[in-house]
VORO-170955 format. One record per residue (C-alpha): residue number from 1; x, y, z. Coordinates in Angstrom, 1 decimal. Example, Ala and Ser with C-alpha at 12.3 -4.5 7.8 and 13.67 -1.06 7.14 Angstrom:
2
SITE   resi     east    north       up
SITE      1     12.3     -4.5      7.8
SITE      2     13.7     -1.1      7.1
This chain:
172
SITE   resi     east    north       up
SITE      1    142.7     27.1    176.3
SITE      2    145.1     24.5    174.4
SITE      3    144.4     23.9    170.5
SITE      4    143.9     20.6    169.8
SITE      5    146.2     19.0    166.9
SITE      6    144.0     18.6    163.8
SITE      7    146.5     14.9    163.4
SITE      8    145.8     14.1    166.9
SITE      9    141.7     14.6    165.9
SITE     10    141.6     13.2    162.5
SITE     11    143.5     10.3    163.7
SITE     12    146.7     10.8    161.6
SITE     13    148.3     11.0    164.8
SITE     14    148.2      7.1    165.8
SITE     15    147.3      5.6    162.4
SITE     16    150.1      6.5    160.2
SITE     17    152.5      8.7    162.4
SITE     18    153.6      8.4    166.0
SITE     19    153.3     12.3    168.3
SITE     20    155.6     14.5    166.5
SITE     21    156.5     18.2    166.5
SITE     22    156.0     20.4    163.5
SITE     23    159.2     22.0    162.5
SITE     24    158.6     23.3    158.5
SITE     25    155.6     24.4    156.6
SITE     26    153.9     22.2    154.9
SITE     27    152.2     23.2    151.9
SITE     28    149.5     21.9    149.7
SITE     29    147.5     22.9    146.7
SITE     30    145.4     21.2    144.5
SITE     31    144.1     23.5    141.7
SITE     32    145.5     26.1    142.8
SITE     33    144.2     26.5    146.0
SITE     34    145.7     26.0    149.3
SITE     35    144.5     23.5    151.4
SITE     36    144.1     22.9    155.3
SITE     37    143.1     19.7    157.4
SITE     38    140.2     18.0    157.3
SITE     39    139.0     19.3    154.0
SITE     40    136.8     17.4    151.8
SITE     41    137.7     16.2    148.2
SITE     42    136.3     13.8    146.0
SITE     43    138.5     11.6    143.0
SITE     44    137.8     14.1    140.1
SITE     45    139.8     16.9    141.7
SITE     46    142.8     15.2    143.0
SITE     47    143.2     13.7    139.7
SITE     48    146.5     15.3    139.4
SITE     49    149.3     16.1    141.8
SITE     50    148.8     18.2    144.2
SITE     51    151.2     20.9    144.3
SITE     52    153.2     20.5    147.6
SITE     53    155.8     23.4    148.6
SITE     54    158.2     22.5    151.4
SITE     55    159.5     25.8    154.0
SITE     56    162.8     26.1    155.9
SITE     57    165.4     28.0    154.8
SITE     58    168.6     26.0    153.8
SITE     59    169.1     24.4    149.9
SITE     60    170.9     22.0    151.6
SITE     61    168.2     20.3    153.1
SITE     62    166.4     17.8    151.4
SITE     63    162.9     16.4    152.5
SITE     64    161.2     12.8    150.9
SITE     65    157.2     13.7    150.7
SITE     66    154.9     10.3    150.8
SITE     67    151.3     10.4    150.2
SITE     68    149.4      7.8    151.9
SITE     69    145.8      7.2    152.3
SITE     70    145.7      5.8    155.9
SITE     71    141.9      4.4    155.5
SITE     72    142.2      1.6    151.7
SITE     73    140.5     -0.6    151.1
SITE     74    137.4      0.9    153.7
SITE     75    138.0      2.3    157.0
SITE     76    136.2     -0.1    158.2
SITE     77    138.7     -3.0    157.2
SITE     78    141.9     -1.0    156.2
SITE     79    143.6     -3.7    155.4
SITE     80    145.9     -2.2    152.9
SITE     81    146.8      0.1    155.4
SITE     82    148.7      2.7    154.2
SITE     83    148.5      2.4    150.3
SITE     84    151.1      4.7    148.7
SITE     85    149.9      7.6    146.5
SITE     86    153.3      9.1    146.2
SITE     87    156.6      9.5    147.3
SITE     88    159.1     12.1    146.3
SITE     89    163.3     12.5    147.6
SITE     90    165.3     14.9    147.5
SITE     91    163.1     17.6    147.9
SITE     92    165.4     20.7    149.2
SITE     93    163.8     23.0    151.7
SITE     94    162.1     26.5    150.5
SITE     95    161.1     24.3    147.3
SITE     96    158.2     22.6    145.8
SITE     97    158.2     19.0    145.3
SITE     98    158.8     19.5    141.3
SITE     99    162.5     20.5    142.7
SITE    100    163.0     16.6    144.1
SITE    101    163.4     13.3    142.6
SITE    102    159.6     11.4    142.1
SITE    103    160.6      8.1    142.7
SITE    104    157.1      6.5    143.0
SITE    105    154.8      7.9    140.3
SITE    106    151.7      9.6    141.5
SITE    107    148.2      7.6    141.8
SITE    108    145.2      9.1    141.5
SITE    109    143.6      8.0    144.8
SITE    110    139.9      6.5    144.1
SITE    111    138.3      5.3    147.1
SITE    112    135.0      3.0    146.6
SITE    113    133.7      2.7    149.9
SITE    114    133.6      5.4    153.0
SITE    115    135.5      8.7    153.8
SITE    116    139.3      7.8    153.5
SITE    117    142.7     10.5    154.7
SITE    118    145.2     11.3    152.4
SITE    119    147.9     11.6    154.5
SITE    120    150.8     13.8    153.1
SITE    121    153.9     13.2    155.4
SITE    122    157.2     15.3    155.1
SITE    123    160.2     13.7    156.5
SITE    124    164.4     15.6    156.8
SITE    125    166.6     13.0    155.4
SITE    126    169.7     13.2    156.7
SITE    127    171.3     14.0    152.8
SITE    128    170.9     13.7    149.6
SITE    129    170.0     10.4    147.8
SITE    130    169.9      8.6    151.1
SITE    131    166.1      7.1    150.7
SITE    132    165.5      4.0    149.5
SITE    133    162.6      3.6    147.7
SITE    134    159.8      0.6    148.9
SITE    135    158.7     -1.7    146.2
SITE    136    155.1     -2.1    147.3
SITE    137    152.1      0.5    147.6
SITE    138    150.1     -1.5    149.9
SITE    139    150.8     -1.6    153.6
SITE    140    153.7      1.0    153.1
SITE    141    154.4      2.1    157.2
SITE    142    155.5      5.6    157.7
SITE    143    156.6      4.9    160.4
SITE    144    159.0      1.9    159.6
SITE    145    160.2      3.8    156.1
SITE    146    161.1      6.5    158.7
SITE    147    163.5      4.3    161.1
SITE    148    164.9      2.0    158.2
SITE    149    165.9      5.4    156.4
SITE    150    166.7      8.0    159.2
SITE    151    164.1      9.9    158.5
SITE    152    162.4     12.6    161.1
SITE    153    159.1     13.2    160.0
SITE    154    159.0     17.7    160.3
SITE    155    155.3     18.0    158.6
SITE    156    152.6     16.4    158.0
SITE    157    148.6     17.4    156.3
SITE    158    145.8     15.2    155.6
SITE    159    142.5     15.9    153.4
SITE    160    139.3     13.4    153.3
SITE    161    138.7     11.7    149.9
SITE    162    134.8      9.7    149.1
SITE    163    134.2      8.3    145.8
SITE    164    132.7     10.8    143.6
SITE    165    128.4     10.3    144.9
SITE    166    129.8      9.0    148.0
SITE    167    128.1     10.9    151.3
SITE    168    127.4     10.6    154.7
SITE    169    130.8     11.8    157.5
SITE    170    133.4      9.8    158.8
SITE    171    132.7      7.0    161.7
SITE    172    134.9      7.4    165.0
């Protein structure tokens, strides 16, 4: 029996990205703990930017990392989809995001209603300094951004985040 893709189950494929084949490892750590797809977090845990480690084997290959809220301002009315919380370009393979260039400063998620999917997408660049930084955080579109900058998605992950005192589950 084939294992289903957690990105498809979580709606990341469809809402944020088209289907793609993951080809580079992507590790997201929060408070020194690696997290997996669908992990539940509260805003107090993501006040500081996560540590993101990129795989690969050639330091001459560069990546762009974006972190978006796929459900802004609320899952039932995501009119600001995708809200960009963070962007780092020119990350060399085999390193982490701190080796790249932070072009959109990390903004801590503060969901006010419902459970939000915070999506991390890693794109392979054509080369260093080839990515144009978007002007706005709201209504960012990962597909258009990739097309406009000749980027290829190579890895993605997502976590769920809701307000501190929130309760309940995701409605599909």
